[in-house]
Backbone and ligand atoms as CSV (ligand in chain L), in Angstrom:
chain,resi,resn,atom,element,x,y,z
A,1,MET,N,N,92.917,121.848,154.251
A,1,MET,CA,C,91.484,121.540,154.181
A,1,MET,C,C,91.099,121.226,152.733
A,2,ASN,N,N,90.142,120.349,152.586
A,2,ASN,CA,C,89.629,119.940,151.284
A,2,ASN,C,C,89.167,121.150,150.438
A,3,GLU,N,N,89.570,121.172,149.171
A,3,GLU,CA,C,89.293,122.320,148.282
A,3,GLU,C,C,87.792,122.562,148.088
A,4,LYS,N,N,87.052,121.457,147.964
A,4,LYS,CA,C,85.609,121.586,147.747
A,4,LYS,C,C,84.943,122.256,148.961
A,5,LEU,N,N,85.371,121.855,150.147
A,5,LEU,CA,C,84.805,122.436,151.368
A,5,LEU,C,C,85.211,123.907,151.487
A,6,LEU,N,N,86.462,124.203,151.187
A,6,LEU,CA,C,86.913,125.597,151.243
A,6,LEU,C,C,86.111,126.465,150.277
A,7,ALA,N,N,85.881,125.950,149.080
A,7,ALA,CA,C,85.117,126.713,148.078
A,7,ALA,C,C,83.690,126.949,148.582
A,8,ALA,N,N,83.106,125.938,149.213
A,8,ALA,CA,C,81.733,126.073,149.722
A,8,ALA,C,C,81.687,127.082,150.880
A,9,LEU,N,N,82.701,127.096,151.719
A,9,LEU,CA,C,82.751,128.071,152.822
A,9,LEU,C,C,82.921,129.481,152.260
A,10,ASN,N,N,83.742,129.595,151.214
A,10,ASN,CA,C,83.931,130.902,150.585
A,10,ASN,C,C,82.640,131.390,149.926
A,11,ASP,N,N,81.887,130.459,149.340
A,11,ASP,CA,C,80.578,130.818,148.768
A,11,ASP,C,C,79.660,131.346,149.862
A,12,GLN,N,N,79.693,130.694,151.012
A,12,GLN,CA,C,78.818,131.141,152.101
A,12,GLN,C,C,79.260,132.495,152.641
A,13,PHE,N,N,80.568,132.728,152.699
A,13,PHE,CA,C,81.084,134.064,153.079
A,13,PHE,C,C,80.440,135.110,152.162
A,14,ASN,N,N,80.453,134.839,150.859
A,14,ASN,CA,C,79.875,135.775,149.893
A,14,ASN,C,C,78.359,135.878,150.045
A,15,PHE,N,N,77.720,134.744,150.370
A,15,PHE,CA,C,76.259,134.751,150.512
A,15,PHE,C,C,75.826,135.565,151.737
A,16,GLU,N,N,76.638,135.535,152.792
A,16,GLU,CA,C,76.317,136.338,153.985
A,16,GLU,C,C,76.426,137.832,153.654
A,17,LEU,N,N,77.426,138.195,152.854
A,17,LEU,CA,C,77.538,139.596,152.407
A,17,LEU,C,C,76.315,139.976,151.579
A,18,LEU,N,N,75.932,139.076,150.696
A,18,LEU,CA,C,74.761,139.305,149.853
A,18,LEU,C,C,73.503,139.462,150.717
A,19,SER,N,N,73.420,138.679,151.776
A,19,SER,CA,C,72.272,138.776,152.691
A,19,SER,C,C,72.208,140.179,153.282
A,20,GLY,N,N,73.345,140.692,153.708
A,20,GLY,CA,C,73.388,142.055,154.254
A,20,GLY,C,C,72.911,143.065,153.225
A,21,TYR,N,N,73.332,142.861,152.002
A,21,TYR,CA,C,72.962,143.744,150.891
A,21,TYR,C,C,71.445,143.688,150.665
A,22,TYR,N,N,70.877,142.504,150.716
A,22,TYR,CA,C,69.421,142.337,150.560
A,22,TYR,C,C,68.676,143.061,151.681
A,23,TYR,N,N,69.168,142.896,152.921
A,23,TYR,CA,C,68.478,143.524,154.051
A,23,TYR,C,C,68.582,145.047,153.993
A,24,LEU,N,N,69.700,145.545,153.488
A,24,LEU,CA,C,69.807,147.007,153.347
A,24,LEU,C,C,68.793,147.524,152.335
A,25,ALA,N,N,68.556,146.751,151.267
A,25,ALA,CA,C,67.552,147.149,150.267
A,25,ALA,C,C,66.162,147.170,150.916
A,26,MET,N,N,65.888,146.175,151.778
A,26,MET,CA,C,64.597,146.146,152.488
A,26,MET,C,C,64.492,147.343,153.435
A,27,ALA,N,N,65.603,147.650,154.119
A,27,ALA,CA,C,65.630,148.785,155.050
A,27,ALA,C,C,65.334,150.079,154.298
A,28,ALA,N,N,65.948,150.219,153.143
A,28,ALA,CA,C,65.776,151.454,152.358
A,28,ALA,C,C,64.322,151.602,151.912
A,29,TYR,N,N,63.686,150.469,151.575
A,29,TYR,CA,C,62.273,150.528,151.194
A,29,TYR,C,C,61.440,151.011,152.393
A,30,CYS,N,N,61.664,150.415,153.562
A,30,CYS,CA,C,60.884,150.791,154.760
A,30,CYS,C,C,61.136,152.260,155.116
A,31,GLU,N,N,62.367,152.678,154.990
A,31,GLU,CA,C,62.719,154.082,155.271
A,31,GLU,C,C,61.927,155.003,154.333
A,32,SER,N,N,61.854,154.620,153.069
A,32,SER,CA,C,61.163,155.468,152.091
A,32,SER,C,C,59.658,155.530,152.364
A,33,GLU,N,N,59.161,154.551,153.127
A,33,GLU,CA,C,57.739,154.514,153.484
A,33,GLU,C,C,57.515,155.028,154.907
A,34,ASN,N,N,58.530,155.690,155.460
A,34,ASN,CA,C,58.457,156.307,156.797
A,34,ASN,C,C,58.315,155.322,157.948
A,35,MET,N,N,58.721,154.084,157.744
A,35,MET,CA,C,58.712,153.112,158.843
A,35,MET,C,C,60.142,153.023,159.375
A,36,ARG,N,N,60.465,153.990,160.225
A,36,ARG,CA,C,61.854,154.130,160.672
A,36,ARG,C,C,62.289,152.979,161.575
A,37,GLY,N,N,61.343,152.457,162.365
A,37,GLY,CA,C,61.688,151.357,163.268
A,37,GLY,C,C,61.993,150.088,162.478
A,38,MET,N,N,61.180,149.818,161.485
A,38,MET,CA,C,61.419,148.634,160.645
A,38,MET,C,C,62.746,148.787,159.914
A,39,SER,N,N,62.986,149.987,159.422
A,39,SER,CA,C,64.235,150.255,158.727
A,39,SER,C,C,65.426,150.019,159.663
A,40,HIS,N,N,65.317,150.537,160.886
A,40,HIS,CA,C,66.387,150.344,161.870
A,40,HIS,C,C,66.639,148.852,162.116
A,41,PHE,N,N,65.551,148.111,162.305
A,41,PHE,CA,C,65.667,146.669,162.544
A,41,PHE,C,C,66.417,145.991,161.399
A,42,LEU,N,N,66.077,146.373,160.171
A,42,LEU,CA,C,66.685,145.731,158.998
A,42,LEU,C,C,68.136,146.164,158.788
A,43,VAL,N,N,68.447,147.400,159.172
A,43,VAL,CA,C,69.858,147.830,159.110
A,43,VAL,C,C,70.671,147.013,160.123
A,44,GLU,N,N,70.093,146.815,161.319
A,44,GLU,CA,C,70.785,145.994,162.332
A,44,GLU,C,C,70.947,144.557,161.819
A,45,GLN,N,N,69.930,144.074,161.108
A,45,GLN,CA,C,70.005,142.729,160.532
A,45,GLN,C,C,71.135,142.655,159.510
A,46,ALA,N,N,71.245,143.699,158.689
A,46,ALA,CA,C,72.328,143.740,157.688
A,46,ALA,C,C,73.687,143.687,158.400
A,47,LYS,N,N,73.813,144.443,159.494
A,47,LYS,CA,C,75.081,144.435,160.239
A,47,LYS,C,C,75.382,143.029,160.765
A,48,GLU,N,N,74.337,142.343,161.232
A,48,GLU,CA,C,74.538,140.960,161.705
A,48,GLU,C,C,75.064,140.080,160.585
A,49,GLU,N,N,74.496,140.275,159.389
A,49,GLU,CA,C,74.938,139.460,158.248
A,49,GLU,C,C,76.402,139.725,157.919
A,50,TYR,N,N,76.812,140.985,158.018
A,50,TYR,CA,C,78.227,141.284,157.760
A,50,TYR,C,C,79.092,140.642,158.850
A,51,GLY,N,N,78.541,140.587,160.061
A,51,GLY,CA,C,79.253,139.886,161.148
A,51,GLY,C,C,79.383,138.399,160.851
A,52,HIS,N,N,78.295,137.807,160.311
A,52,HIS,CA,C,78.352,136.381,159.944
A,52,HIS,C,C,79.417,136.170,158.870
A,53,ALA,N,N,79.410,137.078,157.882
A,53,ALA,CA,C,80.400,136.963,156.793
A,53,ALA,C,C,81.813,136.970,157.377
A,54,MET,N,N,82.052,137.850,158.339
A,54,MET,CA,C,83.410,137.966,158.883
A,54,MET,C,C,83.813,136.739,159.700
A,55,LYS,N,N,82.819,136.031,160.249
A,55,LYS,CA,C,83.146,134.761,160.923
A,55,LYS,C,C,83.690,133.776,159.885
A,56,PHE,N,N,83.035,133.703,158.724
A,56,PHE,CA,C,83.533,132.826,157.655
A,56,PHE,C,C,84.907,133.291,157.170
A,57,TYR,N,N,85.048,134.591,157.045
A,57,TYR,CA,C,86.325,135.166,156.586
A,57,TYR,C,C,87.458,134.726,157.526
A,58,GLY,N,N,87.202,134.870,158.822
A,58,GLY,CA,C,88.212,134.498,159.809
A,58,GLY,C,C,88.527,133.011,159.783
A,59,PHE,N,N,87.470,132.199,159.690
A,59,PHE,CA,C,87.667,130.752,159.728
A,59,PHE,C,C,88.436,130.265,158.501
A,60,ILE,N,N,88.056,130.760,157.326
A,60,ILE,CA,C,88.740,130.349,156.086
A,60,ILE,C,C,90.230,130.693,156.191
A,61,ASN,N,N,90.512,131.888,156.674
A,61,ASN,CA,C,91.931,132.284,156.816
A,61,ASN,C,C,92.648,131.434,157.868
A,62,ASP,N,N,91.964,131.156,158.967
A,62,ASP,CA,C,92.566,130.316,160.018
A,62,ASP,C,C,92.925,128.932,159.471
A,63,MET,N,N,92.129,128.477,158.494
A,63,MET,CA,C,92.363,127.144,157.922
A,63,MET,C,C,93.283,127.209,156.693
A,64,ASP,N,N,93.975,128.353,156.555
A,64,ASP,CA,C,94.915,128.564,155.431
A,64,ASP,C,C,94.238,128.531,154.074
A,65,GLY,N,N,92.956,128.898,154.054
A,65,GLY,CA,C,92.245,129.012,152.781
A,65,GLY,C,C,92.383,130.418,152.235
A,66,ARG,N,N,91.878,130.617,151.047
A,66,ARG,CA,C,91.968,131.922,150.388
A,66,ARG,C,C,90.560,132.460,150.181
A,67,VAL,N,N,90.276,133.629,150.799
A,67,VAL,CA,C,88.971,134.272,150.618
A,67,VAL,C,C,88.968,135.027,149.292
A,68,THR,N,N,87.921,134.835,148.514
A,68,THR,CA,C,87.777,135.608,147.274
A,68,THR,C,C,86.367,136.192,147.211
A,69,MET,N,N,86.268,137.370,146.618
A,69,MET,CA,C,84.986,138.065,146.515
A,69,MET,C,C,84.306,137.736,145.186
A,70,LYS,N,N,82.978,137.577,145.264
A,70,LYS,CA,C,82.203,137.262,144.055
A,70,LYS,C,C,81.281,138.441,143.719
A,71,ALA,N,N,80.753,138.431,142.504
A,71,ALA,CA,C,79.797,139.469,142.102
A,71,ALA,C,C,78.504,139.293,142.889
A,72,MET,N,N,77.830,140.415,143.170
A,72,MET,CA,C,76.548,140.339,143.867
A,72,MET,C,C,75.405,140.572,142.892
A,73,THR,N,N,74.296,139.888,143.144
A,73,THR,CA,C,73.117,140.122,142.305
A,73,THR,C,C,72.323,141.298,142.881
A,74,GLU,N,N,71.586,141.967,142.020
A,74,GLU,CA,C,70.801,143.128,142.466
A,74,GLU,C,C,69.642,142.651,143.328
A,75,PRO,N,N,69.494,143.231,144.512
A,75,PRO,CA,C,68.380,142.804,145.365
A,75,PRO,C,C,67.059,143.406,144.911
A,76,LYS,N,N,65.982,142.844,145.444
A,76,LYS,CA,C,64.650,143.421,145.200
A,76,LYS,C,C,64.593,144.735,145.972
A,77,ASN,N,N,64.233,145.803,145.288
A,77,ASN,CA,C,64.230,147.123,145.930
A,77,ASN,C,C,62.836,147.630,146.290
A,78,ASP,N,N,61.804,147.044,145.681
A,78,ASP,CA,C,60.452,147.533,145.950
A,78,ASP,C,C,59.538,146.405,146.392
A,79,TYR,N,N,58.656,146.745,147.307
A,79,TYR,CA,C,57.733,145.754,147.875
A,79,TYR,C,C,56.325,146.320,147.872
A,80,GLY,N,N,55.340,145.406,147.936
A,80,GLY,CA,C,53.947,145.843,147.938
A,80,GLY,C,C,53.441,146.170,149.334
A,81,SER,N,N,54.108,145.640,150.362
A,81,SER,CA,C,53.665,145.872,151.742
A,81,SER,C,C,54.812,145.514,152.685
A,82,PHE,N,N,54.657,145.891,153.946
A,82,PHE,CA,C,55.685,145.544,154.945
A,82,PHE,C,C,55.653,144.042,155.229
A,83,LEU,N,N,54.444,143.478,155.152
A,83,LEU,CA,C,54.330,142.025,155.325
A,83,LEU,C,C,55.164,141.307,154.257
A,84,GLU,N,N,55.085,141.797,153.038
A,84,GLU,CA,C,55.848,141.191,151.942
A,84,GLU,C,C,57.362,141.267,152.223
A,85,VAL,N,N,57.793,142.364,152.823
A,85,VAL,CA,C,59.221,142.521,153.159
A,85,VAL,C,C,59.658,141.393,154.102
A,86,PHE,N,N,58.875,141.215,155.175
A,86,PHE,CA,C,59.312,140.237,156.188
A,86,PHE,C,C,59.067,138.798,155.740
A,87,GLU,N,N,58.099,138.598,154.850
A,87,GLU,CA,C,57.942,137.256,154.271
A,87,GLU,C,C,59.155,136.926,153.392
A,88,ALA,N,N,59.634,137.927,152.661
A,88,ALA,CA,C,60.837,137.718,151.828
A,88,ALA,C,C,62.044,137.458,152.735
A,89,ALA,N,N,62.083,138.160,153.868
A,89,ALA,CA,C,63.200,137.965,154.812
A,89,ALA,C,C,63.181,136.535,155.362
A,90,LEU,N,N,61.978,136.040,155.703
A,90,LEU,CA,C,61.881,134.671,156.224
A,90,LEU,C,C,62.308,133.662,155.155
A,91,GLU,N,N,61.850,133.858,153.931
A,91,GLU,CA,C,62.251,132.941,152.847
A,91,GLU,C,C,63.767,132.962,152.678
A,92,HIS,N,N,64.352,134.141,152.795
A,92,HIS,CA,C,65.805,134.253,152.660
A,92,HIS,C,C,66.500,133.480,153.783
A,93,GLU,N,N,65.990,133.630,154.996
A,93,GLU,CA,C,66.609,132.917,156.128
A,93,GLU,C,C,66.475,131.399,155.979
A,94,LYS,N,N,65.345,130.950,155.423
A,94,LYS,CA,C,65.187,129.501,155.200
A,94,LYS,C,C,66.229,129.009,154.207
A,95,LEU,N,N,66.517,129.833,153.221
A,95,LEU,CA,C,67.547,129.480,152.243
A,95,LEU,C,C,68.924,129.421,152.918
A,96,VAL,N,N,69.190,130.390,153.778
A,96,VAL,CA,C,70.470,130.381,154.514
A,96,VAL,C,C,70.573,129.098,155.338
A,97,THR,N,N,69.483,128.758,156.027
A,97,THR,CA,C,69.485,127.556,156.865
A,97,THR,C,C,69.826,126.322,156.037
A,98,SER,N,N,69.196,126.201,154.872
A,98,SER,CA,C,69.463,125.006,154.050
A,98,SER,C,C,70.911,124.999,153.581
A,99,ARG,N,N,71.456,126.168,153.312
A,99,ARG,CA,C,72.863,126.248,152.890
A,99,ARG,C,C,73.793,125.837,154.037
A,100,ILE,N,N,73.449,126.253,155.249
A,100,ILE,CA,C,74.278,125.886,156.412
A,100,ILE,C,C,74.231,124.366,156.618
A,101,TYR,N,N,73.020,123.796,156.501
A,101,TYR,CA,C,72.904,122.342,156.661
A,101,TYR,C,C,73.737,121.604,155.609
A,102,ASN,N,N,73.712,122.128,154.380
A,102,ASN,CA,C,74.526,121.503,153.319
A,102,ASN,C,C,76.015,121.575,153.656
A,103,LEU,N,N,76.410,122.689,154.240
A,103,LEU,CA,C,77.819,122.826,154.637
A,103,LEU,C,C,78.184,121.822,155.729
A,104,VAL,N,N,77.258,121.652,156.683
A,104,VAL,CA,C,77.509,120.676,157.751
A,104,VAL,C,C,77.638,119.274,157.143
A,105,ASP,N,N,76.761,118.960,156.187
A,105,ASP,CA,C,76.834,117.648,155.516
A,105,ASP,C,C,78.181,117.466,154.828
A,106,LEU,N,N,78.618,118.491,154.132
A,106,LEU,CA,C,79.882,118.410,153.405
A,106,LEU,C,C,81.070,118.270,154.377
A,107,ALA,N,N,81.050,119.089,155.435
A,107,ALA,CA,C,82.137,119.024,156.423
A,107,ALA,C,C,82.169,117.636,157.080
A,108,THR,N,N,80.985,117.044,157.276
A,108,THR,CA,C,80.902,115.717,157.885
A,108,THR,C,C,81.462,114.658,156.929
A,109,GLU,N,N,81.065,114.767,155.654
A,109,GLU,CA,C,81.606,113.839,154.639
A,109,GLU,C,C,83.127,113.903,154.602
A,110,GLU,N,N,83.643,115.120,154.710
A,110,GLU,CA,C,85.099,115.321,154.606
A,110,GLU,C,C,85.817,115.090,155.940
A,111,LYS,N,N,85.034,114.746,156.961
A,111,LYS,CA,C,85.587,114.542,158.311
A,111,LYS,C,C,86.420,115.757,158.750
A,112,CYS,N,N,85.917,116.942,158.443
A,112,CYS,CA,C,86.626,118.167,158.841
A,112,CYS,C,C,86.030,118.637,160.173
A,113,TYR,N,N,86.594,118.167,161.269
A,113,TYR,CA,C,86.023,118.431,162.595
A,113,TYR,C,C,86.035,119.909,162.983
A,114,PRO,N,N,87.090,120.661,162.633
A,114,PRO,CA,C,87.024,122.104,162.954
A,114,PRO,C,C,85.853,122.793,162.246
A,115,ALA,N,N,85.578,122.405,160.991
A,115,ALA,CA,C,84.473,123.037,160.257
A,115,ALA,C,C,83.132,122.627,160.861
A,116,ILE,N,N,83.004,121.361,161.238
A,116,ILE,CA,C,81.747,120.902,161.862
A,116,ILE,C,C,81.488,121.732,163.120
A,117,GLN,N,N,82.540,121.888,163.908
A,117,GLN,CA,C,82.447,122.664,165.152
A,117,GLN,C,C,82.093,124.129,164.854
A,118,PHE,N,N,82.797,124.713,163.915
A,118,PHE,CA,C,82.585,126.116,163.539
A,118,PHE,C,C,81.130,126.348,163.107
A,119,LEU,N,N,80.589,125.401,162.346
A,119,LEU,CA,C,79.251,125.581,161.778
A,119,LEU,C,C,78.132,125.434,162.810
A,120,GLN,N,N,78.437,124.830,163.950
A,120,GLN,CA,C,77.394,124.638,164.965
A,120,GLN,C,C,76.781,125.960,165.403
A,121,TRP,N,N,77.619,126.985,165.517
A,121,TRP,CA,C,77.117,128.316,165.909
A,121,TRP,C,C,76.033,128.784,164.933
A,122,PHE,N,N,76.262,128.534,163.653
A,122,PHE,CA,C,75.320,128.970,162.624
A,122,PHE,C,C,74.038,128.138,162.654
A,123,VAL,N,N,74.153,126.868,162.985
A,123,VAL,CA,C,72.956,126.024,163.093
A,123,VAL,C,C,72.015,126.614,164.152
A,124,GLU,N,N,72.587,127.000,165.302
A,124,GLU,CA,C,71.768,127.599,166.370
A,124,GLU,C,C,71.269,128.980,165.977
A,125,GLU,N,N,72.140,129.765,165.393
A,125,GLU,CA,C,71.789,131.129,164.991
A,125,GLU,C,C,70.605,131.133,164.020
A,126,GLN,N,N,70.557,130.162,163.125
A,126,GLN,CA,C,69.481,130.132,162.127
A,126,GLN,C,C,68.111,129.889,162.759
A,127,VAL,N,N,68.087,129.157,163.867
A,127,VAL,CA,C,66.799,128.953,164.557
A,127,VAL,C,C,66.281,130.311,165.013
A,128,GLU,N,N,67.169,131.120,165.589
A,128,GLU,CA,C,66.792,132.455,166.062
A,128,GLU,C,C,66.429,133.368,164.887
A,129,GLU,N,N,67.222,133.316,163.832
A,129,GLU,CA,C,66.983,134.198,162.678
A,129,GLU,C,C,65.592,133.936,162.076
A,130,GLU,N,N,65.255,132.669,161.916
A,130,GLU,CA,C,63.941,132.351,161.338
A,130,GLU,C,C,62.821,132.752,162.299
A,131,ASN,N,N,63.023,132.487,163.594
A,131,ASN,CA,C,61.980,132.814,164.570
A,131,ASN,C,C,61.716,134.309,164.661
A,132,ASN,N,N,62.775,135.117,164.574
A,132,ASN,CA,C,62.594,136.580,164.598
A,132,ASN,C,C,61.647,137.014,163.496
A,133,MET,N,N,61.884,136.483,162.296
A,133,MET,CA,C,61.055,136.884,161.151
A,133,MET,C,C,59.630,136.337,161.294
A,134,LYS,N,N,59.498,135.119,161.801
A,134,LYS,CA,C,58.152,134.543,161.991
A,134,LYS,C,C,57.331,135.387,162.962
A,135,ASP,N,N,57.959,135.850,164.050
A,135,ASP,CA,C,57.253,136.680,165.046
A,135,ASP,C,C,56.720,137.960,164.407
A,136,ILE,N,N,57.573,138.589,163.606
A,136,ILE,CA,C,57.173,139.859,162.981
A,136,ILE,C,C,56.031,139.614,161.982
A,137,ILE,N,N,56.125,138.538,161.227
A,137,ILE,CA,C,55.071,138.207,160.253
A,137,ILE,C,C,53.744,137.974,160.978
A,138,PHE,N,N,53.804,137.256,162.099
A,138,PHE,CA,C,52.600,136.987,162.895
A,138,PHE,C,C,51.937,138.309,163.311
A,139,LYS,N,N,52.751,139.246,163.785
A,139,LYS,CA,C,52.206,140.531,164.240
A,139,LYS,C,C,51.666,141.346,163.064
A,140,LEU,N,N,52.408,141.353,161.965
A,140,LEU,CA,C,51.956,142.133,160.798
A,140,LEU,C,C,50.652,141.574,160.240
A,141,LYS,N,N,50.501,140.257,160.271
A,141,LYS,CA,C,49.245,139.655,159.797
A,141,LYS,C,C,48.107,140.057,160.719
A,142,GLY,N,N,48.413,140.144,162.018
A,142,GLY,CA,C,47.408,140.511,163.026
A,142,GLY,C,C,46.871,141.919,162.813
A,143,VAL,N,N,47.745,142.858,162.502
A,143,VAL,CA,C,47.279,144.259,162.386
A,143,VAL,C,C,46.806,144.580,160.968
A,144,GLN,N,N,47.146,143.694,160.020
A,144,GLN,CA,C,46.844,143.937,158.602
A,144,GLN,C,C,47.379,145.321,158.224
A,145,HIS,N,N,46.526,146.188,157.656
A,145,HIS,CA,C,47.063,147.492,157.213
A,145,HIS,C,C,46.676,148.625,158.162
A,146,HIS,N,N,46.240,148.271,159.378
A,146,HIS,CA,C,45.775,149.338,160.277
A,146,HIS,C,C,46.943,150.175,160.779
A,147,PHE,N,N,46.805,151.471,160.591
A,147,PHE,CA,C,47.896,152.406,160.851
A,147,PHE,C,C,48.407,152.317,162.296
A,148,HIS,N,N,47.502,152.342,163.252
A,148,HIS,CA,C,47.925,152.345,164.659
A,148,HIS,C,C,48.733,151.087,164.990
A,149,GLY,N,N,48.236,149.952,164.517
A,149,GLY,CA,C,48.946,148.690,164.768
A,149,GLY,C,C,50.320,148.670,164.114
A,150,LEU,N,N,50.378,149.169,162.903
A,150,LEU,CA,C,51.673,149.222,162.198
A,150,LEU,C,C,52.666,150.094,162.953
A,151,MET,N,N,52.166,151.220,163.484
A,151,MET,CA,C,53.055,152.134,164.228
A,151,MET,C,C,53.570,151.471,165.513
A,152,MET,N,N,52.725,150.657,166.134
A,152,MET,CA,C,53.147,149.939,167.356
A,152,MET,C,C,54.282,148.961,167.021
A,153,ILE,N,N,54.111,148.233,165.920
A,153,ILE,CA,C,55.134,147.272,165.503
A,153,ILE,C,C,56.413,148.020,165.121
A,154,ASP,N,N,56.234,149.131,164.420
A,154,ASP,CA,C,57.401,149.922,164.004
A,154,ASP,C,C,58.191,150.386,165.240
A,155,LYS,N,N,57.458,150.817,166.259
A,155,LYS,CA,C,58.113,151.292,167.494
A,155,LYS,C,C,58.891,150.142,168.150
A,156,GLU,N,N,58.254,148.983,168.186
A,156,GLU,CA,C,58.893,147.820,168.802
A,156,GLU,C,C,60.185,147.432,168.051
A,157,LEU,N,N,60.107,147.431,166.740
A,157,LEU,CA,C,61.277,147.036,165.949
A,157,LEU,C,C,62.392,148.089,166.026
A,158,GLY,N,N,61.988,149.307,166.274
A,158,GLY,CA,C,62.978,150.387,166.413
A,158,GLY,C,C,63.818,150.244,167.669
A,159,ALA,N,N,63.366,149.399,168.588
A,159,ALA,CA,C,64.088,149.226,169.860
A,159,ALA,C,C,65.146,148.124,169.782
A,160,ARG,N,N,65.315,147.524,168.621
A,160,ARG,CA,C,66.294,146.438,168.490
A,160,ARG,C,C,67.699,146.949,168.821
L,1,LIG,FE1,FE,73.492,135.029,158.226
L,1,LIG,FE2,FE,70.548,135.723,158.534
L,1,LIG,O1,O,71.800,134.460,158.231
């Protein structure tokens, strides 16, 4: 497989790990604010990100590439509100989506059909990932800072 494409896939493997790390930081913030359901949801999200990373790990190895680990940047650990947490999550997912699209473009340029095929799963997954965050933002905006409404949302997210 083309070296440039392999390097880009390896970058995305690392970015998915970083995503998990970011979501764990968000979970820890929610936990510290006694929003256990939101924290649970974000821990599950982090696990999904590690699952995404392992898909890249498997694919790179299947294509005889070499997986390498990169340094991680420190995530944001404090937020002003729960709405801010999920707005940051949505922005992060939009960034992931653009990165996936760039990978598809690169794989297409390189005529790497296995990579194009592999990436299709992520194209679909990103629609769901962004929509999940949009739904939560919609609800959080609806209840604003009202305690009862926040507790209802927290309960719902705890059921993930
Ligand atoms: Fe792996 Fe949330 O994108």
